[in-house]
N, CA, C and O atoms as CSV, one atom per row, in Angstrom:
chain,resi,resn,atom,element,x,y,z
A,1,MET,N,N,-3.230,97.097,-145.241
A,1,MET,CA,C,-2.480,96.244,-144.582
A,1,MET,C,C,-0.984,96.248,-145.451
A,1,MET,O,O,-0.004,96.149,-144.712
A,2,LEU,N,N,-0.753,96.329,-146.619
A,2,LEU,CA,C,0.370,96.710,-147.731
A,2,LEU,C,C,0.276,97.759,-147.903
A,2,LEU,O,O,1.161,98.175,-148.650
A,3,ASP,N,N,-0.597,98.699,-147.476
A,3,ASP,CA,C,-0.067,99.923,-147.506
A,3,ASP,C,C,0.958,100.529,-146.565
A,3,ASP,O,O,1.896,101.311,-146.718
A,4,TRP,N,N,0.342,99.766,-145.360
A,4,TRP,CA,C,1.256,100.668,-144.294
A,4,TRP,C,C,2.936,99.808,-144.726
A,4,TRP,O,O,3.974,100.401,-145.020
A,5,LEU,N,N,2.759,98.464,-144.646
A,5,LEU,CA,C,3.867,97.698,-144.948
A,5,LEU,C,C,4.692,99.029,-145.882
A,5,LEU,O,O,5.291,99.806,-145.138
A,6,ARG,N,N,4.768,99.314,-147.178
A,6,ARG,CA,C,4.744,100.369,-147.971
A,6,ARG,C,C,5.444,101.464,-147.560
A,6,ARG,O,O,6.655,101.687,-147.581
A,7,VAL,N,N,4.147,102.383,-147.031
A,7,VAL,CA,C,4.612,103.526,-146.234
A,7,VAL,C,C,5.751,102.827,-145.256
A,7,VAL,O,O,6.782,103.069,-145.883
A,8,ILE,N,N,6.209,101.969,-143.864
A,8,ILE,CA,C,6.517,101.731,-143.403
A,8,ILE,C,C,8.610,101.200,-144.203
A,8,ILE,O,O,9.616,101.670,-143.673
A,9,THR,N,N,8.663,100.392,-145.223
A,9,THR,CA,C,9.912,100.075,-145.924
A,9,THR,C,C,10.078,101.529,-146.883
A,9,THR,O,O,10.852,101.462,-147.838
A,10,GLU,N,N,9.240,103.028,-146.581
A,10,GLU,CA,C,9.905,103.305,-147.357
A,10,GLU,C,C,10.770,104.768,-146.468
A,10,GLU,O,O,11.704,105.547,-146.661
A,11,HIS,N,N,9.638,104.438,-145.356
A,11,HIS,CA,C,11.009,105.898,-144.543
A,11,HIS,C,C,11.770,104.741,-143.790
A,11,HIS,O,O,12.923,104.421,-144.081
A,12,TRP,N,N,11.029,104.147,-142.804
A,12,TRP,CA,C,12.031,102.744,-141.564
A,12,TRP,C,C,12.590,101.859,-142.403
A,12,TRP,O,O,12.152,100.716,-142.271
A,13,PRO,N,N,13.796,102.084,-143.599
A,13,PRO,CA,C,13.830,100.247,-144.047
A,13,PRO,C,C,13.775,98.883,-143.226
A,13,PRO,O,O,13.330,97.806,-143.622
A,14,THR,N,N,14.546,99.301,-141.517
A,14,THR,CA,C,14.627,98.802,-140.853
A,14,THR,C,C,13.253,97.753,-140.004
A,14,THR,O,O,13.107,96.550,-139.788
A,15,VAL,N,N,12.563,98.827,-139.760
A,15,VAL,CA,C,11.414,98.487,-139.098
A,15,VAL,C,C,10.670,97.706,-140.271
A,15,VAL,O,O,9.771,96.930,-139.947
A,16,GLY,N,N,11.034,97.890,-141.783
A,16,GLY,CA,C,10.194,97.530,-142.701
A,16,GLY,C,C,10.690,96.104,-142.511
A,16,GLY,O,O,10.044,95.074,-142.322
A,17,LEU,N,N,12.153,96.329,-142.622
A,17,LEU,CA,C,12.536,94.761,-142.669
A,17,LEU,C,C,12.014,93.567,-141.978
A,17,LEU,O,O,11.665,92.476,-142.428
A,18,VAL,N,N,12.064,94.315,-140.049
A,18,VAL,CA,C,11.646,93.726,-138.855
A,18,VAL,C,C,10.597,93.624,-139.108
A,18,VAL,O,O,10.294,92.593,-138.507
A,19,ALA,N,N,9.428,94.084,-139.774
A,19,ALA,CA,C,7.999,94.025,-139.883
A,19,ALA,C,C,7.824,92.812,-140.647
A,19,ALA,O,O,7.448,91.923,-139.883
A,20,SER,N,N,7.971,92.302,-142.139
A,20,SER,CA,C,8.603,91.239,-143.087
A,20,SER,C,C,9.115,89.982,-142.294
A,20,SER,O,O,8.660,88.891,-142.637
A,21,LEU,N,N,9.631,90.014,-141.709
A,21,LEU,CA,C,10.298,88.751,-141.375
A,21,LEU,C,C,9.300,88.528,-140.016
A,21,LEU,O,O,8.735,87.441,-139.891
A,22,LEU,N,N,9.126,89.478,-139.116
A,22,LEU,CA,C,7.507,88.911,-138.520
A,22,LEU,C,C,7.141,88.269,-138.396
A,22,LEU,O,O,7.153,87.301,-137.635
A,23,ILE,N,N,5.947,89.174,-140.309
A,23,ILE,CA,C,5.089,88.089,-140.679
A,23,ILE,C,C,5.240,87.485,-141.497
A,23,ILE,O,O,4.300,87.211,-142.243
A,24,GLY,N,N,6.815,86.899,-141.761
A,24,GLY,CA,C,7.256,86.061,-142.425
A,24,GLY,C,C,7.020,84.214,-140.891
A,24,GLY,O,O,6.302,83.214,-140.898
A,25,VAL,N,N,7.913,84.668,-140.084
A,25,VAL,CA,C,7.684,83.787,-139.201
A,25,VAL,C,C,6.483,83.148,-138.725
A,25,VAL,O,O,6.250,81.994,-138.367
A,26,TYR,N,N,5.486,84.628,-138.850
A,26,TYR,CA,C,3.648,84.041,-138.534
A,26,TYR,C,C,3.666,83.277,-138.909
A,26,TYR,O,O,4.067,82.237,-138.388
A,27,LEU,N,N,3.020,83.483,-140.567
A,27,LEU,CA,C,2.795,82.751,-141.808
A,27,LEU,C,C,3.669,81.277,-141.881
A,27,LEU,O,O,2.930,80.323,-142.125
A,28,LEU,N,N,4.901,80.982,-141.736
A,28,LEU,CA,C,6.176,79.719,-141.343
A,28,LEU,C,C,5.499,79.325,-139.938
A,28,LEU,O,O,5.630,78.101,-139.955
A,29,ALA,N,N,4.668,79.736,-138.388
A,29,ALA,CA,C,4.316,79.251,-137.937
A,29,ALA,C,C,2.782,78.768,-138.151
A,29,ALA,O,O,2.248,77.676,-137.959
A,30,ARG,N,N,2.221,80.161,-138.681
A,30,ARG,CA,C,0.646,79.023,-138.869
A,30,ARG,C,C,0.840,77.797,-139.778
A,30,ARG,O,O,0.362,76.753,-139.334
A,31,TYR,N,N,1.472,77.734,-141.004
A,31,TYR,CA,C,1.602,76.911,-141.744
A,31,TYR,C,C,1.921,75.033,-141.408
A,31,TYR,O,O,1.474,73.933,-141.734
A,32,TYR,N,N,2.946,75.624,-140.585
A,32,TYR,CA,C,3.725,74.871,-139.734
A,32,TYR,C,C,2.670,73.807,-138.059
A,32,TYR,O,O,2.837,72.721,-137.503
A,33,ASN,N,N,1.486,75.198,-137.872
A,33,ASN,CA,C,0.318,74.203,-137.467
A,33,ASN,C,C,-0.516,74.141,-138.306
A,33,ASN,O,O,-1.607,74.276,-137.753
A,34,GLY,N,N,-0.583,74.059,-138.962
A,34,GLY,CA,C,-1.277,72.917,-139.550
A,34,GLY,C,C,-1.144,72.090,-140.388
A,34,GLY,O,O,-1.952,71.442,-141.053
A,35,ALA,N,N,-0.030,72.126,-140.340
A,35,ALA,CA,C,0.442,70.457,-141.544
A,35,ALA,C,C,0.552,69.902,-140.332
A,35,ALA,O,O,0.639,68.676,-140.404
A,36,GLU,N,N,0.591,70.472,-138.895
A,36,GLU,CA,C,1.275,69.503,-138.013
A,36,GLU,C,C,-0.298,68.172,-137.515
A,36,GLU,O,O,-0.368,66.946,-137.597
A,37,MET,N,N,-1.294,69.232,-137.031
A,37,MET,CA,C,-2.975,68.808,-137.085
A,37,MET,C,C,-3.024,68.460,-138.108
A,37,MET,O,O,-4.076,67.842,-138.274
A,38,SER,N,N,-2.096,68.529,-139.477
A,38,SER,CA,C,-2.833,67.479,-140.247
A,38,SER,C,C,-2.443,65.795,-140.514
A,38,SER,O,O,-3.166,64.974,-141.078
A,39,ASP,N,N,-1.439,65.624,-140.084
A,39,ASP,CA,C,-0.601,64.252,-139.862
A,39,ASP,C,C,-1.058,64.068,-138.149
A,39,ASP,O,O,-1.311,62.924,-137.770
A,40,MET,N,N,-1.141,65.094,-137.261
A,40,MET,CA,C,-2.354,64.207,-135.554
A,40,MET,C,C,-3.555,64.177,-136.932
A,40,MET,O,O,-3.976,63.020,-136.927
A,41,ARG,N,N,-3.986,64.655,-137.633
A,41,ARG,CA,C,-5.449,64.054,-137.411
A,41,ARG,C,C,-5.378,62.566,-138.756
A,41,ARG,O,O,-6.369,61.882,-139.014
A,42,ARG,N,N,-3.928,62.354,-139.452
A,42,ARG,CA,C,-4.148,61.623,-139.915
A,42,ARG,C,C,-3.943,59.843,-139.056
A,42,ARG,O,O,-4.525,58.771,-139.222
A,43,ARG,N,N,-2.767,60.323,-138.096
A,43,ARG,CA,C,-2.778,59.455,-137.321
A,43,ARG,C,C,-4.320,59.026,-136.295
A,43,ARG,O,O,-4.652,58.018,-135.672
A,44,VAL,N,N,-4.814,60.066,-136.481
A,44,VAL,CA,C,-5.843,59.525,-135.256
A,44,VAL,C,C,-6.469,58.686,-135.888
A,44,VAL,O,O,-6.793,57.581,-135.453
A,45,ASP,N,N,-6.868,59.425,-137.733
A,45,ASP,CA,C,-8.015,58.161,-138.599
A,45,ASP,C,C,-7.170,56.642,-138.709
A,45,ASP,O,O,-7.665,55.548,-138.980
A,46,TYR,N,N,-5.999,56.907,-138.462
A,46,TYR,CA,C,-5.259,55.340,-138.772
A,46,TYR,C,C,-5.395,54.463,-137.483
A,46,TYR,O,O,-5.438,53.242,-137.633
A,47,LEU,N,N,-5.460,54.946,-136.352
A,47,LEU,CA,C,-5.512,54.564,-134.900
A,47,LEU,C,C,-7.332,54.382,-134.968
A,47,LEU,O,O,-7.779,53.289,-134.622
A,48,ASP,N,N,-8.082,55.220,-135.312
A,48,ASP,CA,C,-9.604,54.578,-135.321
A,48,ASP,C,C,-9.268,53.569,-136.364
A,48,ASP,O,O,-9.730,52.549,-135.853
A,49,GLU,N,N,-8.886,53.306,-137.210
A,49,GLU,CA,C,-9.247,52.269,-137.962
A,49,GLU,C,C,-8.269,50.987,-137.310
A,49,GLU,O,O,-8.761,49.862,-137.397
A,50,GLN,N,N,-6.918,51.114,-136.668
A,50,GLN,CA,C,-6.983,49.618,-136.535
A,50,GLN,C,C,-7.570,49.351,-135.308
A,50,GLN,O,O,-7.494,48.128,-135.188
A,51,VAL,N,N,-8.254,49.937,-134.077
A,51,VAL,CA,C,-9.458,49.652,-132.903
A,51,VAL,C,C,-9.936,49.660,-133.461
A,51,VAL,O,O,-10.265,48.474,-133.473
A,52,ARG,N,N,-10.457,50.103,-134.205
A,52,ARG,CA,C,-12.204,49.468,-135.251
A,52,ARG,C,C,-11.585,47.513,-135.296
A,52,ARG,O,O,-11.758,46.636,-134.450
A,53,ALA,N,N,-10.962,47.462,-136.465
A,53,ALA,CA,C,-10.535,46.266,-136.754
A,53,ALA,C,C,-10.037,45.130,-135.686
A,53,ALA,O,O,-10.287,43.974,-136.028
A,54,LEU,N,N,-9.603,45.245,-134.881
A,54,LEU,CA,C,-8.965,44.955,-133.401
A,54,LEU,C,C,-10.146,44.545,-132.867
A,54,LEU,O,O,-10.214,43.352,-132.572
A,55,ARG,N,N,-11.481,45.518,-132.587
A,55,ARG,CA,C,-12.357,44.944,-131.547
A,55,ARG,C,C,-13.201,44.105,-133.203
A,55,ARG,O,O,-13.189,42.880,-133.083
A,56,TYR,N,N,-13.485,44.313,-133.800
A,56,TYR,CA,C,-14.463,42.950,-134.676
A,56,TYR,C,C,-13.350,41.914,-134.661
A,56,TYR,O,O,-13.854,40.836,-134.348
A,57,ARG,N,N,-11.825,41.779,-134.905
A,57,ARG,CA,C,-11.418,40.381,-134.667
A,57,ARG,C,C,-11.797,39.201,-133.447
A,57,ARG,O,O,-12.067,38.004,-133.350
A,58,ASP,N,N,-11.606,40.484,-132.561
A,58,ASP,CA,C,-11.601,40.755,-130.695
A,58,ASP,C,C,-13.210,39.684,-131.081
A,58,ASP,O,O,-13.435,38.475,-131.133
A,59,GLN,N,N,-13.983,40.865,-131.269
A,59,GLN,CA,C,-15.220,39.493,-131.266
A,59,GLN,C,C,-15.683,38.278,-131.752
A,59,GLN,O,O,-16.328,37.374,-131.221
A,60,CYS,N,N,-15.082,38.483,-133.223
A,60,CYS,CA,C,-15.018,37.208,-134.044
A,60,CYS,C,C,-14.558,36.554,-133.630
A,60,CYS,O,O,-14.883,35.516,-134.205
A,61,TYR,N,N,-13.302,36.161,-132.239
A,61,TYR,CA,C,-12.282,35.452,-131.943
A,61,TYR,C,C,-13.551,34.729,-130.709
A,61,TYR,O,O,-13.604,33.500,-130.670
A,62,PHE,N,N,-14.360,35.416,-129.912
A,62,PHE,CA,C,-14.725,35.166,-129.133
A,62,PHE,C,C,-16.303,33.939,-129.612
A,62,PHE,O,O,-16.750,32.940,-129.049
A,63,ASP,N,N,-16.812,34.860,-131.183
A,63,ASP,CA,C,-17.587,34.063,-130.941
A,63,ASP,C,C,-17.451,32.394,-131.453
A,63,ASP,O,O,-18.025,31.502,-130.829
A,64,TYR,N,N,-16.816,32.191,-132.376
A,64,TYR,CA,C,-15.579,31.625,-132.363
A,64,TYR,C,C,-15.938,30.443,-131.895
A,64,TYR,O,O,-16.519,29.418,-132.251
A,65,ILE,N,N,-14.814,31.438,-129.962
A,65,ILE,CA,C,-14.963,30.793,-129.374
A,65,ILE,C,C,-15.949,29.963,-128.408
A,65,ILE,O,O,-15.863,28.860,-127.868
A,66,VAL,N,N,-16.855,30.905,-128.426
A,66,VAL,CA,C,-18.138,30.069,-127.719
A,66,VAL,C,C,-18.902,28.807,-128.552
A,66,VAL,O,O,-19.693,27.998,-128.069
A,67,PHE,N,N,-18.361,28.896,-130.136
A,67,PHE,CA,C,-19.420,27.834,-130.982
A,67,PHE,C,C,-18.627,26.477,-130.630
A,67,PHE,O,O,-19.118,25.352,-130.719
A,68,ASP,N,N,-16.823,26.890,-130.059
A,68,ASP,CA,C,-15.990,25.660,-130.509
A,68,ASP,C,C,-16.170,25.492,-128.798
A,68,ASP,O,O,-15.190,24.948,-128.289
A,69,GLU,N,N,-16.895,25.743,-128.157
A,69,GLU,CA,C,-17.395,25.283,-126.698
A,69,GLU,C,C,-17.903,24.515,-126.900
A,69,GLU,O,O,-17.537,23.396,-126.541
A,70,GLY,N,N,-19.663,24.863,-127.984
A,70,GLY,CA,C,-20.915,24.561,-127.966
A,70,GLY,C,C,-20.246,22.676,-128.826
A,70,GLY,O,O,-20.762,21.559,-128.771
A,71,TYR,N,N,-19.231,23.063,-129.363
A,71,TYR,CA,C,-18.843,21.517,-130.409
A,71,TYR,C,C,-17.948,20.942,-129.435
A,71,TYR,O,O,-17.730,19.788,-129.805
A,72,HIS,N,N,-17.583,21.088,-128.810
A,72,HIS,CA,C,-16.717,19.907,-127.509
A,72,HIS,C,C,-17.548,19.374,-127.168
A,72,HIS,O,O,-17.852,18.224,-127.485
A,73,GLN,N,N,-18.269,20.295,-126.228
A,73,GLN,CA,C,-19.708,19.451,-124.970
A,73,GLN,C,C,-20.414,18.847,-126.236
A,73,GLN,O,O,-21.087,17.857,-125.950
A,74,ARG,N,N,-20.426,19.100,-127.203
A,74,ARG,CA,C,-21.724,18.150,-127.981
A,74,ARG,C,C,-20.575,16.454,-128.199
A,74,ARG,O,O,-20.723,15.360,-127.655
A,75,HIS,N,N,-19.541,16.911,-129.174
A,75,HIS,CA,C,-18.876,15.978,-128.369
A,75,HIS,C,C,-18.555,14.942,-127.384
A,75,HIS,O,O,-18.684,13.723,-127.493
A,76,MET,N,N,-17.954,15.892,-126.049
A,76,MET,CA,C,-17.932,15.087,-125.236
A,76,MET,C,C,-19.042,13.893,-124.443
A,76,MET,O,O,-18.934,12.919,-123.698
A,77,LEU,N,N,-20.467,14.906,-125.346
A,77,LEU,CA,C,-21.975,13.633,-124.276
A,77,LEU,C,C,-22.181,12.793,-125.854
A,77,LEU,O,O,-23.329,12.353,-125.788
A,78,ILE,N,N,-21.583,12.381,-127.226
A,78,ILE,CA,C,-21.650,12.095,-127.735
A,78,ILE,C,C,-20.670,10.732,-127.602
A,78,ILE,O,O,-20.898,9.527,-127.712
A,79,ALA,N,N,-19.962,11.198,-127.430
A,79,ALA,CA,C,-18.073,10.200,-126.931
A,79,ALA,C,C,-18.765,9.184,-125.601
A,79,ALA,O,O,-18.379,8.035,-125.383
A,80,ALA,N,N,-19.487,9.658,-125.072
A,80,ALA,CA,C,-20.033,9.833,-122.901
A,80,ALA,C,C,-21.488,8.355,-123.151
A,80,ALA,O,O,-21.666,7.345,-122.470
A,81,GLU,N,N,-22.489,9.009,-124.759
A,81,GLU,CA,C,-23.186,7.766,-124.921
A,81,GLU,C,C,-22.561,6.662,-125.581
A,81,GLU,O,O,-23.139,5.576,-125.563
A,82,LYS,N,N,-21.632,6.769,-126.071
A,82,LYS,CA,C,-20.910,5.464,-126.816
A,82,LYS,C,C,-19.855,4.772,-125.657
A,82,LYS,O,O,-19.151,3.803,-125.940
A,83,GLY,N,N,-19.854,5.435,-124.278
A,83,GLY,CA,C,-19.045,4.236,-123.848
A,83,GLY,C,C,-17.328,5.126,-123.470
A,83,GLY,O,O,-16.636,4.941,-122.469
A,84,CYS,N,N,-17.018,6.123,-124.703
A,84,CYS,CA,C,-15.346,6.550,-124.692
A,84,CYS,C,C,-15.520,7.229,-123.297
A,84,CYS,O,O,-16.535,7.613,-122.714
A,85,GLU,N,N,-14.221,7.253,-122.957
A,85,GLU,CA,C,-13.684,8.623,-122.265
A,85,GLU,C,C,-12.732,9.229,-123.248
A,85,GLU,O,O,-11.822,9.113,-124.068
A,86,VAL,N,N,-14.011,10.319,-122.256
A,86,VAL,CA,C,-12.539,11.764,-123.565
A,86,VAL,C,C,-12.170,12.626,-122.489
A,86,VAL,O,O,-12.649,13.008,-121.421
A,87,GLU,N,N,-11.014,12.808,-123.251
A,87,GLU,CA,C,-10.213,14.043,-121.956
A,87,GLU,C,C,-11.235,15.135,-121.217
A,87,GLU,O,O,-12.322,14.670,-121.559
A,88,GLN,N,N,-11.422,15.869,-120.711
A,88,GLN,CA,C,-12.118,17.145,-120.141
A,88,GLN,C,C,-11.244,17.671,-121.039
A,88,GLN,O,O,-10.071,17.484,-121.362
A,89,HIS,N,N,-12.440,18.613,-121.454
A,89,HIS,CA,C,-11.896,19.601,-122.450
A,89,HIS,C,C,-11.352,20.834,-121.059
A,89,HIS,O,O,-11.473,20.745,-119.837
A,90,VAL,N,N,-10.794,21.828,-121.859
A,90,VAL,CA,C,-10.770,23.243,-120.639
A,90,VAL,C,C,-11.193,24.105,-121.459
A,90,VAL,O,O,-10.744,24.445,-122.553
A,91,SER,N,N,-12.310,24.535,-120.738
A,91,SER,CA,C,-13.184,26.170,-120.973
A,91,SER,C,C,-12.475,27.412,-121.606
A,91,SER,O,O,-11.528,27.755,-120.898
A,92,PHE,N,N,-12.634,28.193,-122.714
A,92,PHE,CA,C,-11.839,29.303,-122.793
A,92,PHE,C,C,-11.913,29.480,-121.577
A,92,PHE,O,O,-11.654,28.532,-120.836
A,93,LEU,N,N,-12.157,30.303,-121.223
A,93,LEU,CA,C,-12.501,31.446,-119.898
A,93,LEU,C,C,-11.577,30.766,-118.660
A,93,LEU,O,O,-10.686,31.400,-118.095
A,94,ASP,N,N,-12.041,28.961,-118.230
A,94,ASP,CA,C,-10.679,28.847,-117.330
A,94,ASP,C,C,-8.815,28.854,-117.793
A,94,ASP,O,O,-7.784,29.202,-117.217
A,95,PHE,N,N,-9.281,28.049,-119.625
A,95,PHE,CA,C,-7.816,28.553,-120.189
A,95,PHE,C,C,-7.259,29.715,-119.738
A,95,PHE,O,O,-6.293,29.544,-118.994
A,96,ARG,N,N,-7.615,30.999,-119.990
A,96,ARG,CA,C,-7.569,32.540,-120.014
A,96,ARG,C,C,-7.709,32.930,-118.963
A,96,ARG,O,O,-7.219,34.052,-118.837
A,97,ASP,N,N,-8.499,32.261,-117.430
A,97,ASP,CA,C,-7.794,32.560,-116.614
A,97,ASP,C,C,-6.371,31.941,-115.596
A,97,ASP,O,O,-5.531,32.623,-115.009
A,98,LYS,N,N,-6.472,30.672,-115.652
A,98,LYS,CA,C,-5.157,30.518,-115.481
A,98,LYS,C,C,-4.039,31.286,-116.573
A,98,LYS,O,O,-3.147,32.007,-116.127
A,99,TRP,N,N,-4.152,31.120,-117.558
A,99,TRP,CA,C,-3.152,32.158,-117.994
A,99,TRP,C,C,-2.929,33.646,-118.334
A,99,TRP,O,O,-2.190,34.135,-119.188
A,100,MET,N,N,-4.059,34.461,-117.129
A,100,MET,CA,C,-3.681,35.891,-116.668
A,100,MET,C,C,-2.965,35.702,-115.485
A,100,MET,O,O,-2.048,36.501,-115.298
A,101,ARG,N,N,-3.228,34.530,-114.333
A,101,ARG,CA,C,-2.647,34.615,-113.552
A,101,ARG,C,C,-1.645,33.817,-113.650
A,101,ARG,O,O,-1.139,33.780,-112.529
A,102,ALA,N,N,-0.989,33.064,-114.456
A,102,ALA,CA,C,0.894,33.137,-115.124
A,102,ALA,C,C,1.541,34.174,-115.538
A,102,ALA,O,O,2.764,34.314,-115.545
A,103,ARG,N,N,0.529,35.110,-115.981
A,103,ARG,CA,C,1.457,36.451,-116.061
A,103,ARG,C,C,1.330,37.448,-115.538
A,103,ARG,O,O,1.668,38.580,-115.884
A,104,GLY,N,N,0.505,36.848,-114.099
A,104,GLY,CA,C,0.581,37.776,-113.361
A,104,GLY,C,C,-0.393,39.575,-113.498
A,104,GLY,O,O,-0.096,40.706,-113.113
A,105,LEU,N,N,-1.610,38.988,-114.250
A,105,LEU,CA,C,-2.222,40.368,-114.367
A,105,LEU,C,C,-3.356,40.160,-114.467
A,105,LEU,O,O,-4.215,40.434,-115.304
A,106,GLN,N,N,-3.301,39.186,-112.725
A,106,GLN,CA,C,-5.125,39.460,-112.864
A,106,GLN,C,C,-5.806,40.606,-112.625
A,106,GLN,O,O,-6.724,40.906,-113.390
A,107,GLU,N,N,-5.300,41.895,-110.932
A,107,GLU,CA,C,-5.280,43.033,-111.171
A,107,GLU,C,C,-6.172,43.655,-112.813
A,107,GLU,O,O,-7.319,44.025,-113.066
A,108,GLU,N,N,-5.176,43.528,-113.442
A,108,GLU,CA,C,-5.602,44.135,-114.946
A,108,GLU,C,C,-6.639,43.733,-115.794
A,108,GLU,O,O,-6.728,44.420,-116.811
A,109,GLN,N,N,-7.704,42.539,-115.645
A,109,GLN,CA,C,-8.689,41.083,-116.358
A,109,GLN,C,C,-9.406,41.549,-116.522
A,109,GLN,O,O,-10.000,41.239,-117.555
A,110,GLU,N,N,-9.990,42.692,-115.671
A,110,GLU,CA,C,-11.055,43.678,-116.442
A,110,GLU,C,C,-11.027,44.435,-116.573
A,110,GLU,O,O,-12.167,44.870,-116.410
A,111,HIS,N,N,-10.425,45.131,-116.811
A,111,HIS,CA,C,-9.364,46.690,-118.233
A,111,HIS,C,C,-8.954,45.989,-119.591
A,111,HIS,O,O,-8.756,46.669,-120.598
A,112,ILE,N,N,-8.788,44.146,-119.595
A,112,ILE,CA,C,-8.210,43.801,-120.611
A,112,ILE,C,C,-9.427,43.166,-121.213
A,112,ILE,O,O,-9.667,43.277,-122.415
A,113,TRP,N,N,-10.320,42.393,-120.256
A,113,TRP,CA,C,-11.639,41.670,-121.000
A,113,TRP,C,C,-12.709,42.371,-120.866
A,113,TRP,O,O,-13.498,41.806,-120.110
A,114,ARG,N,N,-13.290,43.888,-121.482
A,114,ARG,CA,C,-14.131,44.243,-121.089
A,114,ARG,C,C,-14.823,44.644,-121.780
A,114,ARG,O,O,-15.893,45.107,-121.383
C-alpha cells in the first residue's frame, strides 16, 4: 500500500495529496466512530447500573411497605383487644391508587407498577 502511495506521489503529486487526505479523513472517521462508540458504551453501562439500583430500591420499598402494613394490622388488632379505637390505616395500594388518580395516571398504572 505504501509503495503505491510513494509511486503516486512521485509521478502525480496532486493525486498523491488527495489520496493522502482521503486516507487521513478515513482514519479520522474511524477514530471518531470508535470514540463515539466507547462513549455510548460507557453511557449504557452507567444507565444499566442506575436501573439495577432503582430496581433494588423499588423492591426494598415494596418489601418494607408489606412489612409495615403487617405491623399496622397487628397494632390495630392489639388496640381492638384493649377496647381502643384506632384510626383506620390506609394501605399502600389504596394510597397508591388515590395518588395515581389525583395525577391522572390511571392509564399508565400497569406500565409504572409492573
